[in-house]
N, C-alpha and C positions, 0 to 999 in steps of 0.2 A: 702772669695774669690768668685767672681761671675763666673759662667760658661758661655761660649759663646754658645747660642743655635744654631748658624749657623755652628759651628765647628763639623765635623763628624770625629770621630777617625777611623782609618783603621779597628780596631777590631769590631766596631759597624756597619761598612759598610757591605752591603750584597755582595759587589763585592769580588771575590776571589783575593787573593794577587798574583801578578805576579812577577816572579823573573826577574831580569835584565839580559840582554845578557852578555856574558863574556867581550865584548868590552866596553859596558856601565859600567859594574862594575869596570873595570880596568882604563878606561880613561874618563868616564863621558858621558853625553848625547851628547855633542858637537862632540865627536869623532865618534859616530855612525852616526850622520848627515853628517859629513865630508866624512866618508867612503861611504855612500850612494851617495853623490855628486860625488865622484871619480868614482864610478861604472857608474853613469849616463854619466859622461864625456867620459869615454872609449866607452860606448855603442853609444854615439852620434857622435863619430868620432875619439876619441883618442887624444893623445898628439902629435901635430905636423902636421899642415895642409900641405897637399901635393901639393896644387896649389898656395900657397903663397910664396913670395920671403922671405927667411930668411936672415935678414940683419946681418952683422958683428956688434959686439958691440963696435964700435968706432965712435967718433964724425966725423972723416974724411969720413968714409963709409956712415954715415947718411947724411952728407953734399952732397956727390956725388950721392947717390941712391935716396934720398928723396927731399932735398931742391933744387938741381940742375936738377931734372928730367924734361923732356919735356912733361910729362903727369901728371895728378893728381895722388897722391899716398895716399892710404888708409893704415895707419899704425896701426896694432894691437899691443899695448904694453902689454906684458904678464909676468907672473911669472912662472918660470919653476916648473912643478909638481902641479900647481894650478888647481883644478877641475873646478872652475868658468871660468878660462881662456880657459880651454879645451873645455868647452861647446860652446864657440864662434867659434871655428875652422871650424865646418861644414858650418856655414853661410859665413865665410870669403872665404872658398873654392868655395862655390856656386857663390859668387860675383866675384871672380877671373875668374871663367868660363864665367859668363854672360857678364862681361865687358872687356873680353880679348882684348888687343890691344888698349883700351881706357883709362884704369885705371890700375895702378900697385897696387896690394894688397900685403902688406908686413907685416912681423912680426918682432918685436924688443923685445928682452928679457930685461925687465926693472929690474927684480929681479931673483936671482938664487933660488934654492930650499930652501936654508937656509937664505933667505932675504939679500943676498949679492947684491951689485949693480955693475954690470959689467961696466957701463958707466954713472957715476954720472953727467957728463956734460949734456947729453941729457935728462936724467930723471929729473934733476933739471930745465933745460931750459924750458921744456914743462910741468913742475909741475905734473908729473905722480906719484901720491901718492898711488892711489888704482888701482887695476887691476881687470878685463880687462878694459883698456881705449883704445879707438880707435879715431884717429885724421885723418881727411882728409886734406892733404896739396895740395894747388893749387898754382903753380908758387912760390914754396918755402914758402908760408905763410899758417898758420893755417886757414882753412875755416870753419870747423865744428868739434865738439868734442862730443863723446858719452861715457857714463860709464855704464858698465854692461847691455848693450842693446844687447839681443840675437836674435832680429828679423831682418832678412835680409831686410824686407820691409822698416824699418826706414832708413837703409843705402841707399837703392834704391831711396827713395824719394829725398834725398839730392844729390845723384849722378846724378839723372835725371835732377835736377835743374841746376847742374853745366855743364853737358854734353849734355843734351837733352835725351829723352827716348831712350832706347836700341832698335835696329832694331828688329822687330818681327821675330821669328824663322820661317823658311820656312818649310811647311810640307813635308815629304818625297815624292818623285815622285812615282806615282802609276805605277805598272807594267802592261803592256798590254799583 
């Protein structure tokens, strides 16, 4: 039997053996990464954007609030309890603030915590398979789609193309 000269056994290595964390031993490496992502989501703004409109999970409400809206609507499709979806919420809140009165920024729960689907009609119609997915609707039609894009700048670029650039913020008046 030939030995592989490139293989280095743990015993022959000069590195000390590290013990795995309790989370890694119990659930594997993926669980530790998921836990880290969950902590990052909470630090980044937590679950539940405060400046976004939270849509009811019905096709009728989606029709009224998104498709029949008189302004463009930026819809964040998310999964309840998903750290990746939670990471997007600060950017959505920032955009809701910046484009207030010009764009409606909304959130639609595509999946429950245990991957249930509250409104299959909307999830299927817009082919929301992975989250977070964000779709910009203009006059009831899909104008642009993003997947797992956490940069507010990429949303601003498209919103500015549709609406024109946002008005510059006025500096506070100086006291005399």
